C-alpha positions as CSV (number, residue, x, y, z in Angstrom):
1,M,3.2,-46.9,-4.1
2,A,4.2,-45.0,-7.2
3,T,5.8,-41.6,-6.9
4,A,5.3,-38.7,-9.4
5,P,8.5,-37.6,-11.2
6,D,9.9,-34.3,-10.0
7,K,9.1,-31.5,-12.4
8,P,10.9,-28.2,-12.1
9,S,8.6,-25.5,-10.7
10,R,8.1,-22.1,-12.3
11,T,10.0,-19.2,-10.9
12,E,7.8,-16.5,-12.4
13,A,4.2,-15.5,-12.1
14,S,1.9,-14.9,-15.1
15,V,0.4,-11.5,-14.3
16,D,-1.7,-9.5,-16.7
17,G,-2.0,-6.4,-14.5
18,L,-1.8,-5.0,-11.0
19,I,-4.3,-2.9,-9.1
20,D,-3.0,0.2,-7.2
21,E,-4.4,1.7,-4.0
22,N,-6.9,3.8,-6.0
23,G,-8.3,0.8,-7.8
24,S,-6.7,1.7,-11.1
25,R,-5.3,-1.0,-13.3
26,I,-1.5,-1.0,-14.0
27,D,-0.5,-3.0,-17.1
28,V,2.6,-5.2,-16.6
29,P,4.8,-5.7,-19.7
30,P,5.5,-9.3,-20.6
31,H,8.5,-11.0,-19.0
32,S,9.0,-8.1,-16.6
33,E,10.2,-8.9,-13.1
34,L,8.4,-7.7,-10.0
35,K,10.5,-6.4,-7.2
36,V,9.7,-6.2,-3.5
37,A,9.4,-2.7,-2.2
38,N,11.1,-1.8,1.0
39,D,10.7,1.0,3.4
40,H,13.1,3.2,1.4
41,E,10.9,3.4,-1.6
42,A,9.1,6.6,-2.5
43,T,5.5,6.7,-1.4
44,V,2.6,7.8,-3.6
45,G,-0.2,10.3,-2.8
46,A,-1.7,10.4,0.6
47,T,-0.4,7.0,1.6
48,G,2.9,8.3,3.0
49,P,3.6,8.3,6.7
50,T,4.2,12.1,6.7
51,N,0.6,12.7,5.5
52,W,-0.8,10.5,8.2
53,W,1.0,12.5,10.8
54,L,-0.5,15.7,9.4
55,Y,-4.0,14.1,9.4
56,G,-3.5,13.1,13.0
57,L,-2.4,16.5,14.1
58,I,-5.4,18.1,12.3
59,A,-7.8,15.7,14.0
60,L,-6.1,16.3,17.4
61,A,-6.5,20.1,16.9
62,I,-10.2,19.7,16.1
63,I,-10.8,17.5,19.2
64,V,-9.0,20.0,21.4
65,A,-11.0,22.9,19.9
66,I,-14.3,21.0,20.5
67,L,-13.4,20.3,24.1
68,L,-12.3,23.9,24.7
69,L,-15.6,25.1,23.2
70,M,-17.5,22.7,25.5
71,Q,-15.7,24.1,28.5
72,V,-16.4,27.7,27.7
73,L,-20.1,27.1,27.0
């Protein structure tokens, strides 16, 4: 059985653009490197964990107010 010769693989991706969390296109300059984001990176908009805590507390307050109102009536 014949084997195919080993060809060096590409170490880079050919990317025209990226899509952010809002669906907007982000153009990528040619030959730019993409880096992996870790948990120490700054967050954007309402996607940060501190905003989710705020939304959770507001939702909890609304639920408590509804239950309290149902007990009174």
